[in-house]
N, C-alpha and C positions, 0 to 999 in steps of 0.2 A: 407562567414560567418565563424566566429570563431568556432573552434571545440574543446571546453574543454573536458577533460576526464570525462565521466559519469560512476559512479559506480552504478551497479544494484544489489540490495541485494534480494536474493531469498531463503526464508526458505522452507524446505521440510520435509515431514514425510510420509512414505509409499505412495509415489507419483509416483510409477512406471507406472501407467496407464495414467498419465497426463503430467509428467514433460518433456518428449521429445518434445511435442508440444509447451510447454512454452519456452524451450530453443531455439527451432528453430524459434519461433516468434521474439526472440531477435536477432538471427543471420540474420534474414531477414530485419533488420532495414536499412533504407537508410542512416542513420547516423551511421558511423562505429567506431568512437573513444569511445569505451566503454569497461568496464570490468564487467564480470558477476561473482558475488560471491555467490555460492550456499552453504548454510549451512544446513546440514541434522541433524534432531533432533533424531538421533539414530534409524533410520528405521530398520524394520526387513523384508523388502521385498528386491527387487533387484534395488532399487533406486541408490545406490552407484555404482553398476556395470554400469548402464546406463549412469550416469553422467560422470563417469571416461572415458568412450569412447569419449564423446564430449570434455572433458578437454584435452585429449591427442592430439586431432586433432586441437583444437582451443585454442591457448595460452591466449586468452582473458578471458577464463573461468577458474575459480579456485574453488576447492571443499574442503569443511571442514566438518568434522563430529563430533558432540558432543558425549561424552562418555556416557552421561546419558540423558534420555528423559526428556525434560523440561515441556512438556504438553501444549505447545502453541508456537506461532510464535515469541514472544517477545525476548527470549534469543537468538535464531538463528539470528534474525535481528540485535541484538546488536553485536553479533560476526562478522557479515558482516560489520557493521559500523566500528568496531575496525580494520578490515583488509582492508577497502576501502582506495583508494588513489585519487578518483575523486574530482573535484571541485563541482559537483552537484550529489546528491544522489537520486536514484529512487528505487522503490520497486515493485516487481512482485512476487506473490505467484505461487507455482508450478502447480496449476490447472487453472491458468488464462493465457490469451495470449494478446500480443500487436499487433496492426495493423502496417504494414510496415513503415508508415511515422510518427509514434508516437514521437520518439525522435527528428526527424528533425523539426517537427512543434513546439514542446514544447520548445526545446532549442533555436530555432530561436526567438520565442516569448519572452523568458526570457532575452536573450541578448539585443534584440531591445528595450524592454521596461524596462530594468533594474529591473526585477522581481526576488525576492529571493525565492518565494514559489509559485508553480503553480500546476494546476490540469486540468482535461478536462472532457468532457462528455464521457460516455462509455455505451456499450451494456450489458444487463444482460440476460443470457441464462441458463435455468435449464438444467442440464446434462440429455441427452437423448431426449431433445427437439430440433427442428430445427428452432424455432422462437425465436426472441430476443425482449427485451423491452429496449428502449432507456432511459437512465437516463441523463437528461440534467440539470446540476446544474446552480446556479446563476453565474453571471459574476465575482463576487468577494465576499470574505467573510473575517471576522476578528474574534477575540475572542468572541464578543457578538453574531455574526451570527452563529458561531459554537456551541454555547450553545443551540441555537434553533434547529439546525439540522446539522448533519455531511454530508456536500455535497462533501467532499474530498474523492474520492475513492482511497484507498491505491495503487491500481494498476496503477493509473494515476498520482500519486504525484511525484513532483520533488522539492527537497529542496537544497538550496545552503549551502555548508558546514559551512559558517560563522554563520548560525542560530543554528547549532547543539550544538556547544560548548561541554559541558559534558553531554548534555541531551541524554537519552537513553529510550527505550521502557520499560514500567513496565509490569510485568508478571501478568496482570489482564485481565478481559473481556473488549472488546472494547479498547484494548491497543492503536490502531492507533488513535482513536478519542481523547483519553486523550493526546496523543503525540502532535497532531495538536493544541489542546487547550493550551498546555503548551508552544509550540513554539511561537504561536501568542501572548500569554499573556506576556511572558518574553521579547520578542523582539519587541512588539508593531507593528507588520507587518500585512499586508493584504495578503491573498492568492488570486491569480488571475486565472481565467479560461482561458486557452490558446486556447481552441477550443470548440465550441458548437457542433461540429460533433464528433462522437465517435472515440477515438483513441485506444480503448482496449475492450476486452470482458471478463466480469466477469462470471465465470461458477459457478452456484449455485447448489450444491448437496443437496439432501434432508437431509443429515446428517451434513451439514455445520453449522458453528456457527451462520451464519446469518439466517438460517432457524429455529433456536430455539429461537423464539421471547421472550418467557417468561424468559429464562435464560439471554438473553441480556438485558431485561428490568431491572433485578436486578443488572446487571453489570453497567448499566448506572446510576442507583441511587447511587451506590457506588462511581462513579466518581464525581457526583455533590456534594455529601455530604462529602465524605472522602478525595478524592484527591484534589478537588477544594475548599472545606471548605465553600460552599455557605450556607447562612441562610436557615432554613427549608422552609420558604414560597417561597423564590426565587428558591430553589432547586426543590420544587414541581411544580412550574410554568414551569420551563424549562424541567423537567422530563416528564410532561404530553404532552407538545408540541413535545418533542423528540420521545416519544413512538408512537404518532399519525403519525409523519412523517416517522418513521422507518417501521411501519406496512404497510403504503401506498407504500413505496418504494419497498418492497419485496413481496407484495401481489400477 
């Protein structure tokens, strides 16, 4: 199998309690041709110290720190995109983990099927819990499908560089969903599910953005009305469907 370079972008902020496990889940990948770009959002804990130890020992890991806190993952991800060199870009937050075969399964699927945008099933686990809930998405989706629900877990996403062009994350709520909508709309492509079995684990903290359903509901309305410019009736239709699916997903 071909082994193109994979760029993994990891934003972090005060992630000292979780980032070691996230980094080591990347290092355990059976697919070895990757670079990990960790961009810290001006943490005030010892995240930098921990990451620096790994970067010194593994030259595939590079660390960048923003001088001012941006308040979300969008700006750190964009910095990672700017510094990335890989043919395919993946994203992993500092409190989530990949399973060892994630990249091997996903990249093999993308090459074999000439796919430019892919994702997979993943497990959801509340921090402090020993049980997980499987999130098994549809086999493929496009712009219209993503309007109804965001089935692309950011921690499982893989995007070919040719789709990115000058597109970057916007510093808004649900920035990943807006990014997928923009990529599929502008490029007219489908996103494909590379595995119905989970390839990663999403750790859901009680203080995480996904646990604040009301705040995210407002963010989603902003995307439909302001970012996508949908008519009010169409925006309301997709908004209600999205809120229902979102609450069900994280209940």
